[in-house]
N, C-alpha and C positions, 0 to 999 in steps of 0.2 A: 503493500501499499502507500511506502515513502517512497517508492518510485514513482507513483501515479498510475499503477494500475487501480483501473475504476471497479473492474469485477474478478475479484483473484479466485483461482481453481483453489480449491481445499485439499487439493493433492493426494498422492499415492505413494505414500513412502513408506509403507510396511512390508510392499512385496511388488512383484512385478505386476504388470496389468492382467496378465492371465492367473495366475498363482492366487492373486487375491481375493479373487470372487469365486475359485473353486477352493478354498482352504478347507483340507479334509477335519480338519476341528470342527468345524463350524458349516461344513455341508456334510451330508450324509450321501453317501454315494461314491465319493472319490479318495483314491489313496495318493500318495507320494510316491513319485515316479523319479528318482534322480534330485534332479532340480526342477523339475516339471508336476505333471498332474496325469492321474491315469481315471476313467471312470469305469466304475466295476458292478454299478446298480442305478436303483432308481435314487434320482435325487431329491433332496428337502433340505433345505435351508433351516438350521436348527437354532440359530441367533442371527444378529446383525454382525454385518462383515466391518462396517464404518462407520458406523452411528458415533460412537466416543470419539474419534477425531474428528467427524463433523462438528459435533457438538462444541469440541473443545475449539475450535476455530471460529465456529459461531459466537463462544462467548469472549473472543479477542478483540470483537469488533464494537468500537462505542456507539451508543446512541446519542443524540443532541436532540433536543428539544425546538422547534423551530415551528413558528407560525401556529402555536398552540396544539400539536402533536409531536409524538416520536418518530424519529427520521433516522433509521442506519447508516452509518458512514460509506459502507458498503455493503455491497450484493453478493452473494455467494454463488459460483458456480460448481456444482458436482460431475467431475468425472466417473462414466461407470463404462468399461468394457462392453461393447456389442457382442450380442449374443451369439451371433455367428462368429466373432471372430475366436470367441471363448469357446465353441463348439469345434473350431478347426484348429483348435492350439492345444489342443491333448489328446492322449492317448486312448482311442475310445475301445476298450474291452466288452462293452455292451452289445446287443443284437440292435442298438437304433442306427439307423442310419444318420446321415449330416441333419439333413431337416428335422426329424424327431428330436434329437439331441437338442437342436438350436431353441426348437420351440419348449421342451422341458426345462431347458436354462432358463430362458426367456420367464416362464411362468413360476417357477420354482426359485429363481435365485434372483434374478433381474428385477422382475416388478416388487416382490414382496421390500428387497432392498433399498428401490428409489422410494417407496412409498413410507418407509422409517424416516427415511433421511428427508423427505420434503417439507415438513415445517422449518427446516434450518436453510435451505436455499433457493433461490430464485430462479435458476436454470438447472436443467440436467445434460449433461454433454453425454452423449454416447460415442466412444473409441473405436473406430472400426478400421484398424490399420490392414486388414486383409484384403478391403474392398480394392486397392488400388494395383494390389500384385496379385489377382484374381485372374484368371483368363477370360473367365466369364461371370458375372455375377448370376447368383442363382434369382430364381422369378419369385420364391416367396419373401424375399427382403421388406418388398411393399406392406405384407400382412404384418410382418414383424413390428414396423413403425405406425401401422393403422391400431395395432393390439395398443403398444405402447401411450400413442395419443388417446384412445378410450380408458387408460386406466390413470394415467397422470394430468395433473392440473397445472403444470408448469412447463415454460416454454422448452422446447424440445431442440439440442443444438447435437446434428450430427459432424464430428470431426474427422474426415478421411486426410492421414498425410502420405506422401508421396505423388507421384504425378496422377492426377485423376482428370487429366483431358481428356483421356479416352473414354472413362466413363462419365463424364459430365452430364449430361443428358439424362443418363440414367438416374444421376443421383437427384435431379430436379425433381423426380417422379417419386420420391418417398414423402410421406407425411411429416414432415418436419417443418421448425420454423428459422433453421438456420444453418446453412452449408458452411462448416469450418474447415479452410483448404489450404495447402501447400502453394503460396505463388512464389518461392524462391526459385524455384528449380527449371521450370521453362515457361516461355512467352505464350506456348500453345495454351496454356489452360486460360489465359486472359484473353485469348482468342476464342476460345469456346465458350465463355462464359457470357461475352460478349454478343455472342449470336444465337444464344439461346434464351429465350423468355421463360422466367422461374420466377415461383410465387415467393420462394425462400429470399431473406436476406442472407448476405454472405459477411462471413470471416474469414480476414484476410492474413495469413500467417507470412511473417516478414522476416524472421530470423532464425537461422539456422540452429542446430543442435550443438554445430563444432563451437570449440573455445574461442575463435576469432570475433569479436567484439564488432557488429556492422554500427557503421558511425550514422548519424543523423541525416545527414544528406543523400547516404544511399538506401534507407528506409524513407526516404522522404520521396525519392524519385520514382522506386517501387508503387510508392502510395498514388502518385501521379498519376502513373500508368493505368492502375487499375481503375482509378477514380474517371480517368478520361474514356474508358471503353468500356466500361461496366454500368457508370453513374453513381455519382456520392450519395445518392438517396437509398441505393442497394444494399451499402457496406452498414454492416451493425458491430462486427469488432474486428480489430485490430490487436494480433495477438504474435506468439512465436509460434513457427510452422507444426512444430511439435513435440511441444511440451520443452522442458529445460534439462530432463536426464539427470545425468550427473555432473554436469558443469561445475566447476568452483562457483562458490556463491558471490565471488566477487563480479566473476565473467557475467552469470542471471542477471543480478543486480544490474552491472551496467548497460548489458542488452534492455531490459524494461525502461530504464531512464529514455534511454536513447529512443524505442519504441515511443514512449508516451511525449517527448519531446517532437519528434517528426508526426504524432497524431493531431497534437494540438496544433501545429504549424500549417499542415494540410487543412484539417477541418475547420480551425476556427479563423484562420485566413492572417496573414501578416498583419492587416489594419487594426483586428482586435488585440496582436499579441504583440504589438512593437516593444519592444524592449527598450526601457529608460534606464539610461546609467545614473546610478546612485554615487555619489561622492560626498565628499564632506571637505569643505576646503575651510572653512569658516571657525573661528574659534567662538563656543557656548558663550554667550552673553549673561549678563547677571540676571535679566528678566526670564532667560530659559530655564532656570534650575525650579526644581519643588522648593515651595516656599516652607512647605511642612517640615524638611530635612533630610538628609541623607542616609545611608547607608554604608556599614563599614562589616565587609566579608573576611571571615578569616575561616581558616580550615584547621581543625584540632586532630591530625593522622592518630594519635595516641587512642583517642576516644571514638574514634570513625565519626565525629559532627561536621557539621558545618554550623559556625554560628555567625547569626547577622546580628548586630548593633544598628536600631536605628537611633541616630542623633540627631541635634540641633545643630545649627551655624555655628555655636558655643562652644561644640565638641560635647555637649553632654548627654550622654544614653538615655534614651527615652525607654528603650524598649529593647528586649533580646530574645530572638528566636531562635531555637534551634532543630536541627533536624539532619538527614542523609540524603534527603532527594531534593531537586531544586524543586519540582513542582508541588512539594507537601508545604515548602517553604513560602513559594508565591503565591498559594492559596490562603495560608496565614494573613500574610500581608494584606491580600484585595479584603478578606473576611472581618479583619480588623481595621478598613478605611485608614491604612497609613498613608497613601498617597493623595497628592492632590486631584480635584476631580474636575479637570480640564488636560489640555493639551498637555502641559508640564508633566504632571500624572502620568500621560499616556507614554511621554517617553522617557520617562524615570522608570516606569514597567519594562519598555525595550530593555532598558541598559539592565533591570535587572535581571530578566532572562538569560540577557549572554553572559553576565558576571557568574550567576546562579550555576549554568551550564557548564562555564568552565570549574567551578569549585567542585562541582559534581563530580567530574570527568576526573579531576586531581584524586580528588579522596578516594574513590573506586579502582582507581589506576595505579596508586602511588608515586605520584609526581607531585610536585611542589605548585602551591597556589599563590601568584600575589595578584590583588586585585587591581586593575585596568594594565596589567601586561599581559604578555601572550604568554599561553602554557608552556613551560619549560620541560620539553621531552628529554628521552634520554639520551638521544645523540644531538642535541643542542638546540639551541633556538628554534621555534617552528609557530606557525599557528595554532589558534584551539582548534 
């Protein structure tokens, strides 16, 4: 969310995309086969597979009250592996053919799992990597998504990675709200999508799973191509082309940042986002200071505390607030109305946020803090 992602995925971190939904401990009729799964008999989901993880992520997202109602700061998208992908990704020792196994997985695992998670997510994304590699798509795929549509009351996203230019027409016949596709591989997909009318909106995959971080200009150029040929109104999501797998966190984060910057530039327009350079060349005047007083900020590393003294301009302490996290201290300062109730107080609050953030970083990372100075890092002076 800090990278600018508006609809984060709840993630699938506990296992690979097939094994996760065919967990032999939670699904009857499945056994472990090395690193994979083997179908032995009738399938039955015994307990939720992802509910605890999804609820955990849901609880991390704050709610703000605006216009008299509670608004969650972000909506979640839940990835679930497509039933056909699950059926073709396991060893099948039962007498069921692929179609029968697909619908058994759909009804016994996928639908019950989705319904248990539904209160916590806004979108269901069904991941179907098998589609782009199949020589032909089975005719019963449409029935799968008709059944999902009938059972679920949330928008349905179908995500297919790989080159989908060959099967784009077939994908548009499926009863889903969004087709989430990889546009990084070939211009053929842009061509195919521009020629075929479709009711679904499009999710545009713009970054690959490789560690190289695509720049903002590279992502923007691809988005401009897609918008020009398909139409801006047809696009619902901008996203990594095929998840982020085992990328280093730093690379994944930077990719998401660049996606967000490119998204805003392309869809909000330069005129609305024209950057304004913030500079500070003037010394503060006497009239700029908060008339109520100033704050002295110290870090007591021995006791693990930030000590904030509110003093008047004669140097006399009026209040002392102690804590170990910046937001808690700021909350107390605001609750006690220690700042002026005008633009001077607002500027003072901004200053406090910067300094207390530095003090918190110093306290929890074992470095020295000096008010109004950059943090002194282990390898020399540097910015906070």
